[in-house]
C-alpha positions, 0 to 999 in steps of 0.5 A: 824950779818951784811949782806953784799950787793953785788948788781950790777945795771943791764943794761937792754934793753931800754923800761924796767922800770929798764932802768937806764943806761943813768940816771947819776943822778940816778946812783949817787944817788944809789952810795950814797945808796950803801955807806950807806949800809955797815952794815945792819941787814939781813932783812933790807939788803933785802930791800936795795938790792931791792932799788938798783936793782929796784929803780923805783919799790920802788919809785912807791910802798907802804911799803906793796908792798915792804915788800911783794916783799922782804919777810919782814915786813912793819916796816922793810921797814921803818927801812931799809930806816932809816938805810941808812939815810932817815927819813922814807920810804916816804923820800926815795921815794921822793929822788928816784923821785928827782934822776930821775929828775921827782920830780918837782911836788913833790918838795916843792912849791916856797914860796908865796909872796904878789905879787903871783897870785890867780892861784899860790896860788891855785896851791901851795895849791893843790901841798901841799895836793898832796905831803902829800897824795902821802907820806901817802900811803907809810908812815902809817902802816896798822898794826898801823891802825888795832891796833888803830881800835881795841883800839877804839872798846874796849874803854869806851870813847875816848878823842881827842886833838890837838893844833892850826891847829891840833885842826881841825883834832881832832874835825873831829875825835870827829865827825866821831867817835861819829857818829859811836857810840863811846863815844868821847869828844874833849876839846880844852882848855888845862887845861880842857883837862889835867883834863879830861885825868887824869880822864880816866881809863885803856882801854880808848883812847886818840887821840893826833894830832900834825904835829911836834910831839913836841907841848908842850900842846899836849905832856902834854896831851899825858903824862897824858894819859899814866899816867892814863893808857889810850891807846895813839894813835898819829896822827903825821908826823914823827917817833922818835918824842917825841909824836910818841915815847910816843904813844902806837900806832903811825899813822905816815902820812909822808909828803914831806918837805914843806914851812912853809906856806903850811906845816900845810895845807898839814899835815892836809889833810893827817891827815884827811884821816887817821881819815877817814880810822880809821872811815871807818875801825871801821864802817866795823868791828863794824856794830852793833854799827854803826846801834845804832848810826844811830838810835840815829840820826834818827831825825837829818837832813841829813848831809852825 
């Protein structure tokens, strides 16, 4: 049943974080949110009520923090953001920042040209990474990370695949997981990857990396994984893409809209952080396997 929203944006004393009475842009933005919130599920309505009542809190919080304050689940926070017209929670946060007029550092960088200075190139690269990491905290779902760790722990073997820039993330996943004692392989050749994936068994894991979630070769490997009965973990930027929809577990990193020059770079940084988190959680939850892996590499040079 739809839950009607009856929210008044409060005018509070100057200096409080909720003081938005003189911020015309934020008021206009809140008006568009209210216009999109006519028919919501009760749990989603709680999230939107908080957006309207305390947008500055939402703009500075993670999905987990918003979920805790509203008494709903983290996925409900993401669904609520989509229900009012955003791609996800990360985009909602960016729009709050833009409405406040404080999104200059988070907005897409200007397009670089041949005359761009080294300083401009460096600052643009830094901004792309910062944007991606800022969105990551509000995008990836802890429950999905937990499920991915459990799947990898149970797997007899793991195969990681990515095409183009995503191949470097897949290669990092192979190294990090193998160093923790997980039988992991990475195959860059698409045809070889297809054969290897089709030979997997139920309970094995495929980690498929794709920023767009639409890369044809990656989708083919992902489909082969599903057909083989393997658990498919997607590392990607958005929900509701073909890869995220096909996946058993989607580690969605979000990310601000970026120019084509910087999009891959920003995505790669966020994806690498997710792989780091997966490896760290695995090491903490399976210390015996980690100790076995350390013994296996006892005579190798120190590469930590």
